[in-house]
C-alpha positions in Angstrom: -16.8 77.1 11.9 -16.1 73.7 13.3 -15.1 70.5 11.6 -15.2 66.8 12.6 -13.4 64.3 10.4 -13.5 60.5 10.6 -11.8 58.1 8.3 -11.9 54.3 8.5 -10.7 51.7 6.1 -13.4 49.0 6.3 -13.4 46.8 3.2 -16.7 46.0 1.6 -18.8 47.1 4.6 -19.7 50.6 3.6 -23.2 49.5 2.7 -23.9 48.9 6.4 -23.9 52.7 6.9 -27.3 54.5 6.1 -27.4 56.8 3.1 -27.1 60.5 4.1 -30.1 62.8 3.7 -29.6 65.1 0.8 -31.2 68.0 2.6 -28.7 68.3 5.5 -27.5 71.9 5.7 -23.8 72.7 5.6 -22.9 69.0 5.7 -21.4 66.7 3.2 -20.9 62.9 3.5 -18.9 61.0 0.9 -19.3 57.2 0.7 -16.5 55.7 -1.3 -17.4 52.2 -2.4 -13.9 51.1 -2.9 -13.9 50.1 0.8 -13.1 53.4 2.6 -15.6 55.1 4.9 -14.8 58.8 4.8 -17.0 61.1 6.7 -16.5 64.8 6.9 -18.9 67.3 8.5 -18.5 71.0 8.6 -20.4 73.6 10.5 -20.6 76.0 13.4 -20.0 74.2 16.6 -22.2 76.5 18.4 -25.2 75.9 16.2 -26.9 72.5 17.0 -29.0 72.7 13.8 -25.9 72.8 11.7 -23.9 70.1 13.6 -25.5 66.7 13.6 -23.8 64.1 15.8 -25.9 61.3 14.3 -23.9 61.6 11.1 -20.7 61.0 13.0 -22.2 58.1 14.9 -23.4 56.6 11.6 -19.9 56.5 10.3 -18.5 55.3 13.6 -21.1 52.6 13.8 -20.4 51.3 10.3 -16.7 51.2 11.1 -17.2 49.5 14.4 -19.4 46.8 12.8 -16.9 46.4 10.0 -14.0 46.0 12.3 -16.0 43.5 14.4 -16.8 41.4 11.3 -13.2 41.5 10.1 -12.1 40.3 13.6 -14.6 37.5 13.5 -13.6 36.6 9.9 -9.9 36.4 11.0 -11.0 34.2 13.9 -12.8 31.9 11.6 -9.8 31.7 9.3 -7.6 30.9 12.3 -10.0 28.1 13.3 -10.0 26.7 9.8 -6.2 26.7 9.6 -6.1 25.0 13.0 -8.5 22.3 11.9 -6.4 21.8 8.7 -3.3 21.4 10.8 -5.0 18.9 13.0 -6.1 16.9 10.0 -2.7 16.9 8.5 -1.1 15.8 11.8 -3.6 13.0 12.2 -3.0 11.8 8.6 0.7 12.0 9.0 0.7 10.1 12.3 -1.5 7.4 10.7 0.7 7.2 7.6 3.8 6.8 9.8 2.1 3.9 11.6 1.2 2.3 8.3 4.8 2.6 7.1 6.1 1.1 10.4 3.9 -1.9 10.1 4.9 -2.4 6.4 8.6 -2.0 7.2 8.5 -4.7 9.8 6.4 -7.0 7.6 8.8 -6.7 4.6 11.9 -7.0 6.7 10.6 -10.4 7.9 9.6 -11.4 4.4 12.2 -10.0 2.0 11.6 -12.7 -0.5 8.2 -11.1 -1.2 9.6 -7.7 -2.1 9.6 -8.3 -5.9 6.0 -9.6 -5.7 4.9 -6.5 -3.7 6.4 -4.3 -6.5 4.6 -6.2 -9.3 1.3 -6.2 -7.3 1.4 -2.4 -7.1 2.3 -2.1 -10.8 -0.4 -4.4 -11.9 -3.0 -2.6 -9.8 -2.0 0.7 -11.3 -1.5 -0.1 -15.0 -5.2 -1.1 -15.5 -5.8 2.7 -16.0 -7.4 3.5 -19.3 -7.0 7.2 -20.4 -9.9 7.0 -22.9 -12.5 5.9 -20.4 -10.7 7.2 -17.3 -11.3 3.9 -15.5 -9.0 1.6 -13.6 -5.8 2.6 -12.0 -4.4 2.0 -8.5 -7.8 1.5 -7.0 -7.2 -1.7 -5.0 -9.3 -3.8 -7.3 -6.5 -6.4 -7.6 -7.5 -7.6 -4.1 -10.7 -9.0 -5.6 -10.6 -12.8 -6.2 -11.7 -12.4 -9.9 -8.7 -10.2 -10.6 -5.9 -11.6 -8.4 -6.6 -15.0 -10.1 -5.8 -13.8 -13.6 -2.7 -15.1 -15.4 -0.8 -11.8 -15.2 -1.2 -11.9 -11.4 0.0 -15.4 -10.9 2.3 -15.8 -7.9 1.1 -12.5 -6.3 -1.4 -14.1 -3.9 1.3 -14.4 -1.2 2.1 -10.7 -1.5 -1.5 -9.8 -1.2 -1.9 -12.0 1.9 1.1 -10.2 3.5 -0.7 -6.9 3.0 -4.0 -8.2 4.3 -2.3 -9.3 7.5 -0.7 -5.9 7.8 -4.0 -4.2 7.2 -5.6 -6.1 10.1 -2.9 -4.8 12.4 -3.2 -1.2 11.0 -7.0 -1.1 11.2 -7.1 -2.6 14.8 -5.8 0.7 16.2 -7.0 3.2 13.6 -9.0 6.2 14.8 -9.7 7.5 11.3 -11.2 4.4 9.8 -9.7 1.4 7.9 -6.9 2.0 5.4 -8.0 1.4 1.8 -6.3 -1.4 -0.2 -5.6 1.2 -2.8 -3.4 3.2 -0.4 -2.0 0.1 1.3 -0.8 -1.5 -2.0 1.0 1.6 -3.1 2.5 2.3 0.3 3.6 -1.3 0.2 5.5 -0.6 -3.0 7.1 2.4 -1.5 8.3 0.4 1.5 9.6 -2.3 -0.8 11.5 0.3 -2.9 13.0 1.8 0.2 14.1 -1.7 1.3 15.9 -2.2 -2.0 17.6 1.2 -1.6 18.7 0.3 1.9 19.9 -3.1 0.9 22.0 -1.6 -1.8 23.6 0.8 0.7 24.3 -2.1 3.1 26.0 -4.1 0.3 28.2 -1.1 -0.5 29.3 -1.2 3.2 30.3 -4.8 3.0 27.1 -6.1 4.6 27.4 -3.9 7.7 23.8 -2.9 8.5 24.7 0.0 10.8 27.1 1.6 8.3 24.7 0.9 5.4 21.8 2.6 7.3 24.1 5.6 7.9 25.1 5.7 4.3 21.5 5.6 3.1 20.5 8.3 5.6 23.3 10.5 4.5 23.1 10.0 0.7 19.7 8.4 0.1 16.6 9.9 -1.5 14.2 10.0 1.5 13.5 13.6 0.9 12.1 12.9 -2.6 9.0 11.1 -1.3 7.0 14.2 -0.4 4.6 14.3 -3.2 4.0 10.5 -3.0 3.2 10.8 0.7 0.6 13.6 0.0 -1.3 11.3 -2.4 -2.8 9.5 0.6 -6.6 9.0 0.4 -7.3 6.7 -2.6 -10.7 4.9 -2.6 -11.2 1.2 -3.2 -13.0 0.0 -6.3 -15.8 -2.4 -5.6 -15.6 -4.3 -8.9 -12.6 -5.8 -10.8 -11.1 -3.8 -13.6 -11.6 -5.1 -17.1 -9.4 -7.9 -18.3 -6.7 -7.5 -21.0 -5.2 -4.3 -19.6 -2.2 -5.9 -17.8 0.7 -7.7 -19.6 2.4 -10.8 -18.4 5.7 -8.9 -18.0 8.0 -11.8 -18.1 6.5 -13.1 -21.4 5.8 -9.7 -23.1 8.1 -8.3 -25.7 9.9 -5.1 -25.0 7.8 -3.4 -27.8 4.6 -4.5 -26.0 5.9 -3.1 -22.7 6.9 0.2 -24.4 3.4 0.5 -26.0 1.7 -0.2 -22.7 3.8 2.5 -20.9 3.2 4.9 -23.8 -0.6 4.5 -23.4 -0.1 5.5 -19.8 1.9 8.6 -20.6 5.4 7.2 -20.0 8.3 6.4 -22.3 11.5 4.3 -22.6 13.1 6.0 -19.7 10.3 5.0 -17.3 10.3 1.4 -18.7 14.0 1.1 -17.8 13.7 2.6 -14.3 10.8 0.3 -13.4 12.7 -2.8 -14.3 12.5 -4.2 -10.7 8.7 -4.2 -11.0 8.6 -6.6 -14.0 9.8 -9.7 -12.2 12.0 -11.2 -9.4 15.3 -11.0 -11.4 16.0 -7.3 -12.1 19.3 -7.9 -14.0 17.7 -10.5 -16.3 14.9 -8.1 -17.0 17.3 -5.3 -17.8 19.3 -7.6 -20.1 16.0 -8.2 -22.1 15.1 -4.5 -22.0 18.5 -3.5 -23.2 17.9 -5.3 -26.5 15.7 -2.4 -27.5 17.7 0.6 -28.8 15.4 3.1 -27.2 15.5 1.6 -23.8 19.2 0.5 -23.8 20.7 3.9 -23.0 18.4 4.3 -20.0 19.2 0.8 -18.7 22.9 1.6 -18.9 22.4 4.9 -17.2 20.6 3.4 -14.2 23.0 0.5 -13.9 25.9 3.0 -13.7 23.9 5.1 -11.2 23.3 2.1 -8.9 27.1 1.6 -8.7 27.6 5.1 -7.2 27.4 5.8 -3.5 24.2 7.8 -3.7 22.7 6.2 -6.9 20.8 9.5 -7.2 19.7 9.3 -10.8 18.2 5.9 -10.4 16.5 6.6 -7.1 15.0 10.0 -8.0 13.7 8.8 -11.4 12.2 5.7 -9.8 10.5 7.7 -7.1 9.1 10.2 -9.6 7.8 7.4 -11.9 6.2 5.5 -9.0 4.6 8.7 -7.7 2.9 9.4 -11.1 2.0 5.7 -11.6 0.4 5.4 -8.1 -2.1 8.2 -8.7 -3.3 7.5 -12.3 -7.0 8.4 -12.5 -7.4 8.7 -8.7 -9.2 11.4 -6.8 -7.4 11.8 -3.5 -9.4 12.5 -0.4 -7.1 14.8 1.6 -9.3 14.4 4.6 -9.1 10.6 4.7 -8.1 9.1 8.0 -8.7 12.3 10.0 -11.2 12.2 12.8 -13.1 14.5 15.1 -11.5 15.1 18.4 -13.6 14.5 21.6 -15.2 17.7 22.9 -14.1 19.0 26.3 -16.9 20.0 28.7 -15.2 23.0 30.4 -18.1 23.1 32.9 -16.9 19.9 34.5 -13.3 21.0 34.8 -12.2 21.7 38.4 -10.0 24.8 38.6 
C-alpha cells in the first residue's frame, strides 16, 4: 500500500477545488470548509487504477491558487496602507503650512487675537442639536451673518483670515482651505499665542526663555485630536439668526443655558472666558458672580499662575476641540492629491 498526504491551510478558498468523484476506488478526499484543504489518498503505488495523480493535483492546484490570491490580497492591503500614509503626510504638511501662515499673521496683529477667538466661538455655537444644523461651518464669513449685532467688531478678524487664506491657497496642491477649517485653526493659533505670551511674562518678558518654558511645560501634545478634525466643509447659506448671544451683554444664566444646549456646563463656561470678549479678567469677574461657575473660574485663575498652567490649558484645548467639531462631518481625505505618475519607459538606466 502507498499513501500520499497533502495539507494546506488556505482560508475560504476550498470551493476552488472540484468535488471528488464518489466512485473512486480505495481513495478518500476530505474537504474541510473551515478553511483547510486536507487531501489524503491511499492505494497500491504499483496499481495505476488505484492511484490517481489528478486528485493530488486538484488539491495542489487549489492551494496554489489560494496562496496566490492571499499574496495578491496582502499586496493590495500594502498598497492601500501606503496610499493612506501618503494622504496623511500630505494633509499634515498642508496643515503645518496653514499653521505657519496663521502664526505669522497673528504675531503681527496680536490685538486681533480676542476677536479671532470670538469669531471661532460664534461660528461654532450656531449648532442646534434638535435640527442638527449650524456649527463651525464657516457661515460666519457670509455678509448676512458677519453683519449681525453679535458679530460686531469681528470684521477685522475675518479680513485677517481672508488674507491668510489667499496666501495658503496660492501654493496649495490639495485645493483651497475651507473657511470652516481656517477659522477654527485660527482660534487654535490664537490660543497657543496666549499660552506662549503667558510663559514669556513668567520669564520677565524674555521671549527666548519663555519659548523654552512653553516647550518644556506647555500643552502642545494635547492638540492631537483637534488636528485630526481637519476637513470641515463650508456652508453656502448663513445659519439662522438668534442662535448666538451678545456675550458682553448676556447674563451669566443666559451663557450657561446656551452652553448647556450645546452639551457643556459651568466648567466649560469658565474655561472659555477668553472667547467672550477682549478683557478676560473682566469677563471672569462677571462669571464668578454665579455660584456654579465661580469655583471653576477660581480654579483656572490659580492654574494660570503656575508654571505649566496645566489644568487651564488642557481643559481649554479639550473644550475647543469638542466645540470646533459640533455637527460636522470631517472629510479625512481633504487636501490630499494624486501624485504624478512616473513613466518608467522613459527612464534612462
